[in-house]
N, C-alpha and C positions, 0 to 999 in steps of 0.2 A: 284335145290334141290329136292330130291326125298324122299317121306315119304312112309313107309309101315305100315299098320295098324296091331296092335296086340291088340285085344279087349278081355277082360276077367273080371270076377268079382269073388271076394273071400272075406271072412271075414278076418280082420286084427286085430287091437287092439281096446279095449274099448275106446271110444272117449270122448272128452270134447268140448264145444263150444269155438271157438277161434276168434280172432279179425278179421281175414280175412273175416268171414261171415258178419261182420258189413258193409262191402262194397257191399256185394252181394244184399242186399235188400234196402228198403228205410230207410236211416239213416241220422241223423244230430247230430252235437255236441250240447251239452247243456252247454252253457257258462254263460248265463245271469240269473238274477233273483234268485240268490242263497243268502242264509243267513248262517252265520257261528257263532258258539258258541264255544269258547275255554273252555274246561272243560266238566263235565258230567252232565247229567240230572237225575232226580229221576226216570224217566221212559219215554217211548215213548209218553205217553199222554201229557207231558209237551211241546213237540214239536208242537202238533196240537191244544192244548187247546185254545190259544188266538183266533183263527179263529172260532173254534167250539162254544165257549161261546159268541162270539161277543164282547169280552172285549177289551177296548183300551189299557189295560195294558199288557206288555210282560216282565215278569221277569223270568229268567235273560234276559239281553239285548243281542240281536243278531246283528251281523255286516254284512252289505251288502258286498258281495264279487263276483268276477268274476272268473270262472274256466279257467285254472287250478289254484289251490291255495294250498299253503303249510303252515301248522301250524308255521313252523320255518323259514319263509322268512327273519326275522330279528334276532330272538334270537339265531340262530345258531352261529353267530359271535358277539354277544353282549359281550363285554369284562368283564362285571360285573356279569353275571349270567350263570348258567347251562341252556342249552337249554331245552325247554319243552318236556317232554315225558309223554303222557297220552292220554285221550280221547278228541275228538272234534266232534262236530255235524254240519251237513249241512242239510238244508231243502229248498224245493222249491215247487211250485204248477205247475203241468204239465198239459198242454192241450193235452190230448192223443186222437189221431184220427187215428186209424189203418185202412188203406184203404182195407185190405184183409178180405173177408168173413171168419170168424172163424180163422183169423190169430193170430199170436203171437206177443206180445209186450215185448221187451227186453231192459234192460239197460246193455250196454257194457262198461266195465271199462278197460282203457288201462294201468292202474296201480294206486293203492291206498294204502297208508301206514297207518299201516302195517296189522292190523286186521280190517275188514270192515263188517258191518251189514247193510242191506237194509230193510227199512220198507215202506209199502204202508199204509197210515193212521196209524193204530196201529198194523198192521199185519207184522210180521217178514217174509220176503220172501227169504232171502239169506244171507249167511255169507261166508267170504273168509279170509284165512290167507296167507300172502305173499304180499310184497309191490311192486313187479316188474313184475310179469306175468299178462297176460290179462285174463279177466274172464267176465262172463255174468250172470245177474239175470233175470229170466223169471218172469215178474210181471203181466202177462196176467190175471190169475185167481183172484189175489188179487185186481186188478183194476176193473174187472167186478163186483166182490162182493161188493166193496166199492161203485161204482156208482149206484148199485141197492139197497143200504141201506139208511135208513133215515139220517145216518151220513153225506151223501154227500151234503145235502141241503145247509148248510152254505158256501160251497166251490164253488157254482155257476158253476158246471160242470167241475171244475178242480180237479186234483188228488194230494193230499199231499204226497210227497215222502221225507223221512228223511233218512239220512245216518250217521252212527256213524263210525268214523275212530279212531284207537287207536295205538299209537306207544310206549306204555308202555314197560319198560324193561321186558324181558321174556327170561329166560335161555333156555327154550325149543322151541325157535324160531330162525331161521336164518334170517339175519346175527347177529353175536354176537355184543353186545355193546362194546366189546373190539376192534372192528374194527376201523381202522383209518379214519372213515368217519361217518357222522351223519346218524342215522336211522330215516329218516324223517317221519312225519305224514301228512295226508291230502289227498284230491282229487287232487294230483299234476300232474296227466296226464288227458287227455281228457276223458269225460264221454259222451257217445252217446246213443240216443234213436234209436232203430232199430225196424222196422215193417217187419215181414216176413209172407208169406203164411203158411198154416197149415203144409205143407211139405217143408222143406228148408234144405240147407246144414249146417252142423256143421263140424268143423275141416277139412275144405277143404285144401288139401295139394298137393303140386307138388314136385316131386323129379326129378331133371335133372342130367343126367350123360353123360359123353363122354369118349372115350378111350384116351390114352396118345397122340396118333397121331392126334386126333381131326377129324378123318375121319367119325366116326359114333357116334350117340348119342341116348339116350333113354329118354323119358319123361313119367313118371308114375303119374297117377292121383289117389288120395285117398280122401275119405270123409266119414263122418258120417252124420246122418240125425236127424233133429228135426221133429218128426212125432207123435204127440200126438193122431192123429186120426187113426193111424195104416194103412195108405194108402199102398197098396201092389204093385202098379205098377207105373212107371214113365219112362220118357225118358230123357237121358242126351245128350245135344248138345254141342260140343266143337268147338271153333273157335280159330285157332292159327295164330298169326301174327308175322312176323319176324322183326328184328330191323329196317328195311327199310319200315315198315308199309305195307308190302305185305302179304296178306292172303295166307298161305302156306298149310293149311289143315282145312277142316271142317269134323266133325265126328258126327254120331248120333248112340247111342246104348241104348238098353233097360236096365232099372235098377230096381231091386227089393229091396227097402229100408229094411234094417234089423238092428239089434242091433250092436253097435260097428262101427269100421271104415272098410270100404270096399275099395278094389282096384277096381276102376271103369274102367280104361282104360290104355293101354300102347301103346306108339307110338315110332317107331324108325325113325330116319332120317339120311341122309348122308350129309357130308360136311356142318355141322352147322357153323354158324357165332359164333366164340368163344368170350367169355367174358374175359376181362383182364383189368388191371388198365389203360392201354393206350387206349383201345377200349372196354368200358363197354357195350357190345352188349346185349340188353334185348329183349326177346320174350314176347309177350303179350298173355295171356290165358284168354279166356272168356268162362265160363261154364254156361249153362242154364239148369235148371231142370224143366221139364214140367210134370204136373200131374193134377189130378182133382181139386187140391187145387189152381192151378194157376201157375205162373212162378216165379222161384227164380233164381237170377243171381249172379255169383261170377266173379270178374275180377281182375287179378293181373299179375305180371311179374316174369320171371325167366330168367336164362341164363345158358350157357353150358361152363364149363371149367374143366380142369383136374389138380388136385393139388397133389403133392407128396413131402415127406421129404426123401431125400437120407440118408441112414444110415451113421452117422458121417459126413454128408456132407450137401450140400446146399438145399434150397427149390426150387422146379421146378414147374412152371406153364405152362401148354400147351406145355410141352416138352422142355422148356428153363429155365435156371437158372434165378431166380428173387430174388434179395436181398430185403428182407422185411424191409422197412423203416417206422418205426411206432412210435406211441405214445399211450396214454391211455386217457380215459375220464370218469369223473363222471357226473351224471345228477345234475348239481349244477351251480348256477349263482348268481351274485350280485343282491341283492334286492328281489329275488324271491325264492332262494334256489332251491328245486327240481322242482318247478312249471314253467319250461321253456316252452314258447310258441313254436309253430311250427316254426315261423319265427326266433326265437332265436336259435333253434337247427340247422336250415338250415344255418344260418350265421356262426355258429361255425364250421359246417362240411365243408363249403366252405373255411374257413380260414385254416383248416387242410389240405385240398387238395392243396390250394395255396402255402402252406409251402413245398409241394412236397412229403408228406406222401403217401404211398400206402398200409398202414396197420394200424389197430387200435385194441387194446384190450379194451373191455368194462368192466371197473372195477366198482364193483365186483358183477354185477347182470345183469339180462336181462334188456335191455334199450328200450326206446321208439321206436315204429315202424318207426317213422320218421327217426331216426338214421340209421336203417337198409336200408330203402328205399334210403336215401342219399348215403350210402356206395355202394349200387347197381348201382346207376346212375352215381356216380363220379368215381367209380373204386377204392374203398378202401377195402382191404381184412380185415376180421374180426375174432377175437377170442372173443367169447361171453361165459359168465360163470354164474353159479348159485351162490347165496350168502352164500355158506358154507365157512365162513371166520373167522378164529381164534377161540379160546376159548375151542376147544376140540370137543367131540361128545356126544350129548344128547341121550335121550331115543327114544322110538318108534314114539312118536308124532313128535319129531325133525327130525327123519330119514324119516318119511313119507312125511314131507314137502319138504325135499331135493329131494326125488324121484319125487314128484308131480311137483316141480318147474323145474326139469330137463326135465321131460316129456313135460310140457307145453312149455318150451323154444324151444325144438326141433320141436314139432308140429307147433308152431306158426311162426318159423323162418327158417325152413328147405328149403323153396322155394327160399331163398335169395342166389344168387350165390356168394355174397361177403363173406359169412360165410365159413371158412375153418377149424375152431377148436371149439369144445365144451369144455368149461372149467368146471371142476368138483369141484374145490376148490381153495382156496388161503391161504397160510401161515397156513396150518393145523397142523404145528408143534408148534403152539403158544398156550400154555395151559392157564387155569385160570378160566373157567366158572364152572367147576365141580370138585368135591373132588378128583376124580381119572382122570388120563390122560393115557389112555391105547393105546399105539402106534399100537399094533396088531389089536385092534378093529377098529381104524381109518383106518388102511391099508385094513382090510377086507371090510369095508364099501365103501372105495374108489374103490376097485375091483368090488363090487356090482354095483356102479354107472357107472363104465366103461362098464360093461356088458350090463347094461340097455341102455346106450347111443348108443352102437353099435347095439343093437337089434332095437332101434328106428330109427337109421340112420346108415347104414353100409357104407356110402360114405365118411364120415368125420372122422378125428382123434380126440382123446381126449387130454386134456392137464391140467396140474396144474402148479402153481408156488410155490416154496420154501416149500418143505416138503420132505426132502431127504429119509425118510423111506417109502415114497409112490411113489418114482420116477419110480419104476418098475410096478406100478399099472395102468399107463396110457401110451399113445402113445408118447406124446411130453412132455418133461420136461424142466422147466426153473428154474435153481438154482438161488441163491441170489448172485449177483455180483454188488456191489456198490463201485467200485474202485474210490477212491478220495473223497468219502463222508462219509460213515459209517465205512469203513475200508480201510487201505492202501492208496496209491497214484494213481491218475488217469493214470499215466504212466504204472501201472501194469495191466491195463485192458486187453490187448491182451493176455498176458501169462495166466491170469486167465480164459479167455474165451476158449483158445485152450485146456487147461486142462479139462474144463468141457465138451467141444465138444467131446473129446475122451472118456468121462466117461459114456455117455448115448447114446442110439441108435439115438434118435432124439432130438436135442437141439434147444432151442430158448431162447433169452435173453430178458425177460420181466422185466422191472423196473431198471432204472439207472438214475442218474441225481444229482442235487444239489438244495437246497433251495436258493432263491435269493429274497432280499427285493427290490421291484421295485423302481428305482431311486437312489439306493445306489451303488456307484462306488468306486474303489480304484486304486491308481497309482501303488501300489505294493500289489496285492491281495494274494500273496503266501508267505508272510513273516513267517507264522507259519509252513510251510510245513516240515521243518527239524524235527519238533516234531513227525511227523507221522512215525511209524515203517513200514518197508517194509518186504515182504516175510512172512507175518503172515496171508495171506488170504485177501479177499475183500468182504466177505459176510456181511450181516446185521444180527445182533443177537438181541435177545429180550432185549429191553432197550436202544439200540444204538440210537434210535431216540431222547432220552432225551438229554437235553443240559447241564447236569451235570454228573459228575462221570465217571468212567471207563477209557478206553484207550484214548490217544490223537487221535483226528479225526477231519476232516474238519467240520463235522456237529456240533461239540462242540466248536472247537478252531478257526474256520475260521471266516471271517467277514460277511458272508451271502451277499456278494456283487454280483451284476450282473457281475462284472468283473471276479470273480472266476468262476462263472457258465459258462461264455463264454469260458474260457480256458478249463474247463472240457469237455464241449460239443464238442468244436473244436477238441480236442485230440481224443475223442471217435469216432467221424465221420471219422477222418483221418485214424484211425486204422481199422475201419470196411471196408474200401476200400481195405485193404491188406489181408483179410482173405477169400479166395475163398470157403472154406468149411462152412462159416457162413450162417445160414438160414436167420438171421436178428435180429433186436432188436426193442424194443418199449420203448421210453423215458417216464419216470414217471414224470410228467403228462402233458397233453396239457394245462390245465387251473388250476390255483390255486383253491382250494376247502376248504370247512369248515370241521373241525374235532374237536370233543370234547377232544381229547388227547393232544392238543398243545396250552394250554392257554398262554404260555410264549413266543410264537413266536413274531417277530417284528410286524406283524399284528395278534393280539390275535385270537386263535382258527382257524387259517388258515394254511393249508399245502401249502407252498410257492414255491414248485418245478415247478410250471407251466411255460410253454413256453410263455403263456400269463397270464395276471392278471385275477382275478375272474370276472371282467366285460368285458373280451375279449381283453383288450388293450395289444398289443405285448410288450414283454420284448426284450432285446437285443438278446437273444439266438434264437428267432424266425428267425432272419435274418441269423444266423449261419447255422441253418438247411436249410433255403432256398438256401444258397450259395452252399451247397452240393447236395441238392435233387431236387430243382425246375428246370423245363425245360424252363419256361418263363424267359427271361432276367431280371436280378435284380442286383442292386448295392446299398450298404448301408454303410455309414460311421459309425463305431462303436462309440456310445456315444451320440446319439441324445438327450437323456434325462439326459445328464451329463452337466449341464449348466456352472459349474465352475470346471476347472482343476487347479492343483496347483503344485508348485515346485519352484526351485531357478531360478533367472533371468539368461537367456542364456542357461539353461539346456535343452538338447534335450529330447523331449517327443515322445513316440511311438504313431503313428496314424495308425489305422487299417481300412481296408476296407473289407467288406464281400460281395463277388460278384461271379457270375458265368460267367463273361466276361473273355476272354483270357488275356486281358491286361487292365491296368488302369493307369491313370496319375493323380497325386495329385497336387493341387494348394493350397498354404497357403498364405493368404493375397494377392492374385492376382498373385503370382509367382509360376511357376512350380518347383516342387522339385523332379521330376523324374517319369519315367514309370517303372512299375513292371509287370513281367510275372506271371500268375497264375500257381501254382504247388501244387496239393492237398497234397503232402507229405512234403511241406515246412511249418512247424508249427511255429507260429500261422498265421491264416488268409490266408492260402495257398500262402504265400509269398507276399500278397498285404499289405505291411506295410512299414512305413517310420519312421525314427528318425529325428525329426525336432524341432528346438528351437521355442518356442512360445513367442510372445511379451507380456509384462505385459498389462493387460486390454483385449480388444476385439480382437478376431482372427476369420477370416472367412476362412472356410475350404471347398474346393470343390474337387470332384473327377469326372473324365470322364472315363467311361469304353468303350472299343471298342470290337465289335464282328463283324468282317468283315467290312462292310461299315456303320454299325449301331453304334450309340453312345448312351450311357446312363449315366446319371449324378445324383449326390446327393450332398447336401451341408448342412452345419451346422455352427452355430456361437457359439464359446466358450469364456468365460471370463477366463483369466489366472491369478490366484492369487499367488503373490510371498511373500506377508506378512506372517510371521509366527505367529501362534496363541498359546495361552496358554489354561488353563482350561476354559470351558464355564461357565459363571456366570449369564447371563441374557437372557431372551427371548424377541425378538422384533417381533411384529405382524403387518401385513399390509394387507389391502384389495388390491388384485391384479387386480381384474376386477369385473364388475357388469353388469347384463343384465337379462331381463325376470324375474325380482324379485328374482334373485339368485346372490350371491356374492361368489367369490373365495378368500379364506383367506390363507395367508402363514405365517408360523412362522420360525424364524431363531435363532439359538443359537450363541451368541457372547461372546467373552472374555472381560476382564475388559477394553481393549482398543477399543472395538467395532469391532473387527476383526471376521469374520465368521469362526467358528470352523468346518472345513470340515470333521473331523473324528468323530464328536459328534454323538452318537448313542443311547442316553438315550430315555426312553419312555416319551412322553408328553401326556397331557390330555386336550382336548378342552371342555369348558363349555360355556353356553350362557344364558343370562338373557334378558327377553323381549319376544316379539312374534316371533322372529326369531327361526328357527329350523335347527339343524345340519342335514345334509344328511350323516348319519352315519350307522353303522351296515351293511355295504356293503361288508366287508371282503376284502377291497383293501387298498393300502397305502394312498390313498387320500379320503377314505371313512370310517374311523374308528375314533371314538372320543378318543381312546387311541391307540397310535402307536409309534413305534420307529422312531427317526429321521433318515433321509437318507442324508449323507453328511451335517449334521447340519441343515437340513430343513425338514419341513412337511407342509401339506396343507389339507384343508377341504372346502367343499362348504356349504353354508347356504341359506336356503329359508327365505327371509326377511318378507314376508307377508305384505309388504307395510308400515312397521313401523320401528322405530329405535330399535336396540338391542345393547347389550354390550357383546363382546366375550372375554373370558380369556383363556390363555394357561398356564399350570403349569407343572413343572418337578422338580424332587428332586435336591436340592442344586443349584437351579437357581431362579432368581427373576422372578415373574410372569409377563407375557406380556398381554397387553390389546389392544383392538381396538373397536372403536364405528362404528357400521354399520347402 
């Protein structure tokens, strides 16, 4: 590998401090010793007064918390209340010890929702609007002033820091509260304390480019500087390491720190190791800034790849067609809402990769740096966007936030090779926040954002989803195609896609899928399908998400079973294999998430289109995706969470297997019922299906897949019910298991003869008396105190607290069920 130096300096754009600098210096996460108050204070003095006055009283009462922390960890999916939107306070005492002579002390926020104010003692030091971009508060001067004041004496050398977060509704702030997700509040991403020398990097940026053939590449280094002492001379040292950990270049150049962002160095290289989903090759860049103030260091990674969208044709990476196989994610998880830990995020991203995805759209805002780092290292291409989502277009304050968040997103994430698209908006054709809805103004502002994005980063394309009157304002457009859910039938997917591919220069299909209530199955999930009109389009229109009124559609008239979702996904993936001009698609969404717009869903306030549940538990469609996309061998009998199947005695029942093995042999109750050959165009299950009578009672099902000499197997046990049931009239509750002071409780809906009603779908409500506590407000089928039955059953877990309790389950027109715990 040969590198040629091209060293130069020039002024670029006015800069801001970004997260990457937090790694450059001495930094640490601040997770412990925080207190939280839900609600507002009369003033900052109330946060510090108890310590100052030495009073044992602290009114109001503060709660001890660990960061990251979200106001709405539980109430976002509480079936009985609107989630809290308002102010909340955090406070802590920091032991600040900056090792640098005349250095700077910074608080770096990886994301805080949605408007944030930072105080040192009673001094306001910083404010920020925007819940998703990273930002920094320089607390140096306020800390020094406090420590030198008489007010510091009661604090024994520690510094009181208080932070007010506020997610109150505000029409002049993005995202709109009309968005189909919660606008969370709190310090829900990491907060870091950072110590820097008096001269250090801000906005350190890397731009990596390569030509289509991958023969040459360019690496350009930019940075701004934190330089309160106005130091005029420094030296930049660069050390570049290739993916095999070999140092390929060292470089030393003089730097004259100035205002704004400077282009510090440019390096060209030949025959770079290219980054791709199959081989996510990453180069490591270490930059050291030497000056009279000391040494500041930035260390990060980047990669080289060439991405292109062929007009009316496929996506090309490094000169070869790549079908983008994708999904979406929200930063949301059971029990914590937006406050996902690094380990939670990593586990989710590993699950996405194991499914076989090579693309993800981050909906609908800049996401945690951990997500982008995982995408880089795993080989998952990214569409990342700002939260201009629904509602219309506000005034100058609104627009300036959009510009700032776009700038921050690009500055902070441009070095990630995984990112191929900057998203400028989502569903901007959805009115409602303002008295006027001016399409021309929205179009003009979209053009402005597009121009800004290309000025900040000329190497990537821009994109939006679902705003037809703005489709010419960006590079890549995703129209609304929800065949089989909000409009039309899923068999219309291909014709709708081909029509849209021809209509725009660069097409991508973001958002398709179906809601499914985990654990709900159907022997005949498409009995309603004849009600659905064909040839009327497959887009989603305002109000189609509602479960009442309007045209017949699967989202309103279907059963919301995993069975229907499996059929829809299977068909879409089959068809995608037959469209060589398709760039790709992204299923909405990888994981169920909370939303204030869907209180009447089977799990209240949860969008249930996830491939996995809100706690990460896979639904059946996860294995359908794996069977098409995963390279590692897999085999899965459809219906692991379907404990009871039903039908007439002797009736043949379909048994499906989703696998990527060429052949599979099925065994029912120990006997082989035949070998099937896998054929992707043989719908459903790529031909791996059998029609077999099941015996009344227990049935053991096993499949053995073969790939050359290797075999892979899966097995499941089903109960087959042949008794017919009538209307459910009573609920029967039983404790299924107990351990570690926790019990699993299940309820069943029975008819007058005591037969399980396998189509019962009524909502049931769990209540408890005693010291036991429901593990509820999780946003899952097994973690909500109000939830619809799935095949006549539902469950919940209870923390017993070592004592007896009584649990009751109620439902309309059914006798209450009870169980002693």
